[in-house]
C-alpha positions as CSV (number, residue, x, y, z in Angstrom):
1,M,-22.3,-17.7,23.9
2,E,-26.0,-17.5,23.6
3,L,-27.8,-13.9,22.4
4,S,-30.3,-12.1,24.5
5,D,-32.9,-10.1,23.4
6,A,-31.0,-7.3,24.4
7,A,-27.8,-8.2,22.4
8,R,-29.3,-9.3,19.5
9,E,-31.4,-5.5,19.3
10,F,-28.3,-3.2,20.0
11,I,-26.3,-6.0,17.0
12,L,-28.9,-5.0,14.7
13,H,-29.3,-1.2,15.7
14,W,-25.6,-0.8,15.3
15,G,-25.9,-2.2,12.0
16,E,-28.2,0.3,11.4
17,M,-26.2,2.9,12.4
18,G,-23.3,2.0,10.9
19,A,-25.0,1.8,7.6
20,R,-26.2,5.2,8.0
21,W,-22.8,6.2,9.1
22,G,-21.3,5.0,5.6
23,V,-19.7,2.0,7.2
24,N,-21.5,-1.5,5.7
25,R,-24.2,-2.9,7.8
26,S,-22.6,-6.7,8.6
27,V,-19.0,-4.8,9.6
28,A,-21.1,-2.7,11.6
29,Q,-23.1,-6.2,13.4
30,V,-19.9,-8.1,14.0
31,H,-18.1,-5.0,15.7
32,A,-21.4,-5.2,17.9
33,L,-21.1,-8.9,18.8
34,L,-17.4,-8.8,19.4
35,Y,-18.1,-5.7,22.0
36,L,-20.6,-6.9,23.6
37,S,-18.8,-10.8,23.5
38,A,-16.9,-11.1,27.1
39,E,-13.8,-13.4,25.0
40,P,-12.4,-13.5,21.6
41,L,-14.5,-15.0,19.1
42,T,-13.6,-17.1,16.5
43,A,-14.7,-16.3,12.4
44,E,-17.1,-19.2,12.9
45,T,-18.6,-18.4,15.8
46,I,-19.3,-15.0,14.6
47,A,-20.8,-16.3,11.1
48,E,-23.1,-18.6,13.4
49,Q,-24.0,-15.9,15.7
50,L,-24.9,-13.4,12.9
51,S,-26.4,-16.1,10.8
52,V,-24.4,-14.8,7.9
53,A,-21.8,-16.3,5.3
54,R,-18.7,-16.8,7.0
55,S,-16.9,-15.0,3.7
56,N,-18.9,-12.2,4.7
57,V,-17.5,-12.4,8.0
58,S,-14.2,-12.7,7.0
59,T,-14.5,-9.5,5.0
60,S,-15.8,-7.6,7.8
61,L,-13.1,-8.7,10.2
62,R,-10.2,-7.4,7.8
63,E,-12.3,-4.0,7.5
64,L,-12.3,-3.8,11.4
65,Q,-8.6,-4.6,11.5
66,N,-8.0,-1.7,8.5
67,W,-9.9,0.9,11.1
68,S,-7.6,-0.9,14.1
69,L,-11.1,-1.5,15.7
70,V,-10.6,-5.5,16.1
71,Q,-7.7,-7.1,17.5
72,V,-6.1,-11.0,16.8
73,S,-5.3,-13.6,19.2
74,H,-3.9,-16.9,19.4
75,Q,-4.9,-19.7,22.1
76,M,-2.9,-22.7,23.1
77,G,-3.3,-25.8,21.0
78,D,-6.2,-23.9,18.6
79,R,-4.6,-22.8,15.1
80,R,-7.8,-20.8,14.6
81,D,-7.7,-16.6,15.2
82,F,-9.7,-15.2,17.8
83,F,-11.1,-11.4,17.4
84,S,-11.6,-8.5,19.7
85,T,-12.4,-5.3,20.1
86,S,-11.8,-3.1,22.8
87,H,-14.3,-3.1,25.6
88,D,-13.5,0.8,26.7
89,I,-16.2,3.0,24.3
90,W,-13.6,6.2,24.7
91,Q,-11.0,4.8,23.3
92,L,-13.6,3.5,20.5
93,F,-14.4,6.5,19.7
94,L,-11.4,8.0,19.8
95,T,-10.1,5.4,17.4
96,V,-12.8,6.2,15.1
97,I,-12.4,9.6,15.1
98,E,-8.5,9.2,14.8
99,Q,-9.3,6.5,11.5
100,R,-11.5,9.8,10.0
101,V,-9.6,12.2,10.5
102,E,-6.5,10.8,8.1
103,R,-9.2,8.7,5.5
104,E,-11.2,12.0,5.3
105,I,-10.2,15.4,6.8
106,E,-6.5,15.3,6.5
107,P,-7.0,14.7,2.5
108,T,-10.0,17.4,2.4
109,I,-7.8,19.7,3.6
110,A,-5.0,19.0,1.7
111,A,-7.5,19.0,-1.4
112,L,-8.9,22.3,-0.9
113,G,-5.2,23.7,0.5
114,R,-4.7,23.1,-3.6
115,L,-8.0,24.5,-5.2
116,A,-7.5,27.6,-2.9
117,A,-3.9,28.1,-3.7
118,E,-4.8,27.5,-7.8
119,R,-4.3,30.6,-9.8
120,P,-5.9,30.6,-13.7
121,T,-3.6,31.2,-16.4
122,G,-4.2,32.4,-20.2
123,R,-8.3,32.7,-21.2
124,E,-9.1,31.2,-17.6
125,A,-7.6,34.4,-16.2
126,R,-9.0,36.9,-18.5
127,G,-12.9,35.6,-18.0
128,R,-12.1,35.4,-14.1
129,G,-14.8,37.5,-12.4
130,A,-16.6,38.0,-9.5
131,S,-18.1,34.7,-9.1
132,E,-14.8,33.4,-9.5
133,R,-13.3,35.1,-6.9
134,V,-16.3,34.3,-4.2
135,V,-15.7,30.3,-5.5
136,T,-12.1,31.0,-3.9
137,E,-12.9,32.7,-1.0
138,R,-15.3,30.0,-0.2
139,I,-12.9,27.3,-0.7
140,K,-10.4,29.0,1.5
141,A,-12.7,29.6,4.1
142,M,-13.8,25.9,4.4
143,H,-10.0,25.1,4.1
144,D,-9.3,27.7,6.9
145,F,-12.0,26.1,8.9
146,L,-11.2,22.4,8.4
147,Q,-7.5,23.4,9.3
148,E,-8.5,24.9,12.5
149,M,-10.7,22.6,13.3
150,H,-7.8,20.1,12.7
151,D,-5.6,22.0,14.9
152,W,-7.7,21.6,18.1
153,Y,-7.9,17.8,17.2
154,R,-4.4,17.3,17.4
155,Q,-4.2,19.2,20.7
156,M,-7.3,17.3,22.3
157,S,-5.9,13.8,21.0
158,K,-2.8,14.6,22.5
159,L,-4.9,14.8,26.4
160,P,-5.7,11.0,27.8
161,A,-9.3,9.9,27.8
162,G,-10.2,10.6,31.7
163,T,-8.7,14.6,30.7
164,L,-11.1,14.6,27.8
165,R,-14.2,13.3,30.2
166,G,-13.4,16.2,32.4
167,L,-13.5,18.5,29.9
168,I,-16.2,17.6,28.0
169,G,-18.4,17.7,31.6
170,I,-17.1,21.3,32.1
171,G,-18.1,22.6,28.4
172,A,-21.5,21.3,29.2
173,G,-21.7,22.5,32.6
174,I,-20.5,25.8,30.9
175,T,-23.6,26.2,29.1
176,R,-25.3,26.6,31.6
177,W,-24.1,30.1,32.4
178,L,-24.7,31.5,28.5
179,P,-27.3,33.4,27.8
180,A,-30.2,31.6,26.1
181,R,-29.1,33.6,22.8
182,T,-25.7,32.2,22.6
183,R,-26.9,28.5,23.7
184,K,-29.2,28.9,20.3
185,G,-26.5,29.5,18.3
186,E,-27.1,33.6,17.9
187,A,-24.0,36.0,18.5
């Protein structure tokens, strides 16, 4: 596969965006190459195309597999692994969201719930003042918000991608009917 200038620019940009989203640049670039590729690629081909070490590609592919973003396949008469990713942008988006929810949101909800429920004892209870109550209230508010968003996400995640696209279109259309103050975030 010979990379066009547009493909090279896309891969470089995807790597930069990945780094901003907390994903290793090489991992994002490997994913971008697989997304653009018409057929599954071997790790050797990926390393050659991206001009990176084979070990870096192996690490990146393992990370992408851990995120359920890359699949492995085999070809008759070839012992090598071939790697591919979905070309359905909605499927990729939903997979990333699901992984982020499991890895980041759910543990945060659990931690905030535990913190909001903690009751001080002994000296800590006697020294607890208004400022500590504010801290507890704010932690509980954050917990409740994330829990509500998580519940909404779980309902939405059960819908087919086509239905989600339709809902997003409806939501964008509804904003045209809202007063300008409401659209700017004013209640």
